[in-house]
N, C-alpha and C positions, 0 to 999 in steps of 0.2 A: 443396463446401468454402467456409466464410465466413473472414472475416478480423476477429480480434479485435486492437485496440490497447489496450495498457494504458498510462497515462500517469501518471507517479510523479514525487516530488519529490528525493528522495535516492536513491543505491543501496541497497539492503535493504530499502526500502520494500515493494518488489514482491513479495517472498517473505512477507511478514509478512500482508499485506492482501489479496492476490489470487493467491498464488501457486498455490492448489489450482484456480483457477478457469481459470489459464494453462495449467496442466498438463493440466487434463480438456480443454479446448479443443483441445490438441496431440494427445492421444490420441484424440480422436474425429476426427481429420483435418483440423481447421481450422489456418489460418495464423496465428501470433501474433505481435505485434510488440510490442516493449517502449520506452517512450519514455521519457527521462528527463530532468528539467528543468535539475539540477546534479550536478556530481560530488562533492557531499559534502565539500569542502575543509575543512569546521570540525567534522569528526569528531575525536575523541581516540583516541590510542594509546598505549601504554607506550614508554617509551624504549628503543630497541633494536629494537623492532618491525619497521620498515621497514628495507631494506637501504641499505647506504651509497648516497647520491646519488638515492634514490628519494623521489618525494614523495608525500603521502596521495592527492592526486588521482589519479596514475597507479595507485596500489593499488586505490583503490575502481572506477576504471574496469575493472580487469581482474578485479576480484571480480565485477562486475556481468555481465559476459560470461560468467563461470564460472556464476554462478547462472542465467542467461538459459539457457543451455544446459541445464542439469538442469530447468529449467520449461517446455522445449519452444517459447521464443522462437528465431524463425528470424532475427529481425532486431533490433538494438539501435541505438538513436540518441539523442545528448545534445544538449539545445537550446543547450548552451552558457553557461548561466547562473552564478552563482556562489552558492553555499549562504548564506542569509540569518542562520542561525543561530536560536535559540529568540526567542520574542517579547520584545521590550524589549532586547535585546541591541544593542551597537553595529554590527554586521555586517548589521542589517535595512536601513540605510540607505548601505553601502557602494555604490559605483557599481560597476555590473554585477549587485547581487543580484538574485536572482529576485523578491523581494518590491517592489522598485522599479521592475521592468521594465512595460513599457507592455503591459498586457493585450493590445490589438491587434496590436502587434508580434510577442509571444510566440504569440498565437493564430493568427497567421498564417505561423509557423513549423509550429508543430503541424498546421494545415490542409493544409499542403502535403503533409505526410506522411499525414494520412488520405485526401487525393486520390490520391496516388500508389500507395496500398494498395486503395483503393475499399473503405474500412474500411466493416464491416457494424455493428459494436459498438465502443464506446469506454468504458474505465472511467477515473472520475477519483475524486476525494474529495467527501464532502459540504461544505455551505457554511462549517464550521467547521474543514474539514482534518481531521475526525477528532477531533482533541484541542486544536486551537487554535495549532498551528505556522503561522507566517506561509507560508511556501513551500507547505505544503498547503492551506492556503487560496487561495493564488494558483494553485495546479493546479485547483482549484475552477472558477475564475474562468477561467482560461485555457482549459481543457480544454471548458468549456460553450460559450464563444465560438467556438473551434476547429470544434467540432460543427456548430454555426450555419453557419458559413462554408463548411466543407466538404459539408453535408448530411448529415452520418452518422446514419441513422435512429435508432440505439440508445444512449443514453447513461446509463452505471449509476454512480450514486455508492457507492463503497466506503464502509463506515461499520461502526459497531460497535452491537450490541445492548445499550443501557444497563440495560434492565429485567433482561436476561439476567444481567448483569455484576452488578447488584446482588442479584439472587436467590442467585447463587454466594457473593457475599460474606456474605451472612446465613446462607446455610447453613455456610459456613466458621466463622463468627464462632460459631454455635450449636454446633458440633462442638468447636471449641476450648475453650468454655465446659463443656461436658458432660465432656470429657476434664481439665478443670483446669487449662488451657493459658492462655497470654495471647490475648486477643482483638485480633487485627491492626486496625491503623486505616489503611483505604484512602484516605481524605481525600474530598475533594466530586467527585463523579460528573458533576456537572451539566454539564461541558465535554467529557464523553468520549461519542463515539458519538450517536446519536439513540435516541429512545423508540420502543418496539416498535412502536406504533400507526403510526409514520411509515414503518416498513420494508416494502417492497413485493416483495423478493426475498430468498430464502434458498437458499443453495447447499449442499448436503452435500459435502464434499470430503475427507471422511475416508479415501477410497480412495487419498489422494494425498499423506497426511501425511508419509511418509517422504522425498518429493520436496522439501516444504517445508523439513523439517527439514534436509536435505542442502543446501538452498540458503541457508538460514541459515548454515550452517558456512561455506560459499562465502565469506560476507561477514565473514572472520575479523576483519578490522580493527575492526568495530564489534560484531560478535556473539561474545563468547567463549563458550568451551565450558563455562565456570561461570557463565554469565549466566541471568538469570531465563528467558529463551527456551529455552534447550536444558536447563537443569539440571533441568527440573520433571519428576516421574515421566510415564509414558508416558499414564495416564488423565487427568492433567491438561492434558496437552500435546494431547490428542484433543479435549477440553472447549474449550480457547481456541481453537484453530486447526482444529478439525475442520469448522467453519461457517463460510462467509462471506456476510456481508450487504450488500445494496444498496437503494438508493431510485433509482426509475426515474419520473420525471414523468409524469404520467398514469395510470399505473397504481394499483392498489388501490381502496378502501382495504383493508389488509390485505396478507398475503403471497400475491401471485397468479403468481409466478414462481419455478420452481425451477432453471432452466437459462438462463443468460445467452444461448446460441446456439440456443434452441430454434425449429424452423422453417426453420432457415436452413441 
């Protein structure tokens, strides 16, 4: 049995980016630990969603534990920082925000968990945090340093395959044009994920799609039933979430791994 520690910025990030890998590790008999930097205090909910006296922080912590159970995490820890909001917002600079935290201090907190667990594998995000969110970028910085401090041997940067996304968009646009529909505008993709040539691990998690979907549902304060994540057809959901992509320093070029815990 090996131990996988998955480090994330906010509640719900875990089920979107590495939920399949977490469940896969659990079902194969490994120990899974979820660490979240913040409690997602700056998420948004409709009026009346929370019960009387309940805070969003409390709800999101409860949702995280529920989702973690679905994904097979046996331990959940929060580092205690505050959600920094999207890039450029005032919350970025607020005292206690994860974005303003000392990397060395935060890495020390995570490294302590890695040592306690004798972690074999750590997942973080790529150096742009997947899409430029300040807390996600900080996860990369803090996670990489924590692995150095703890001597964690394998560090995988969760990301997205930018070229695959582009191919899907082009295919969707061509289909819409052929059917006489409006071609959707997906905007600039340069800040999303990484080019295919930089990726080193591709994990097929299609067998765990229902676990990912149910974990997303557990985060009801952020992922509504009619959201883009849950409302799309099964075929599209499988396309979007059936593969999880990673970068591991020293691997490649090209995809050289299909299992983050292979050989452990």
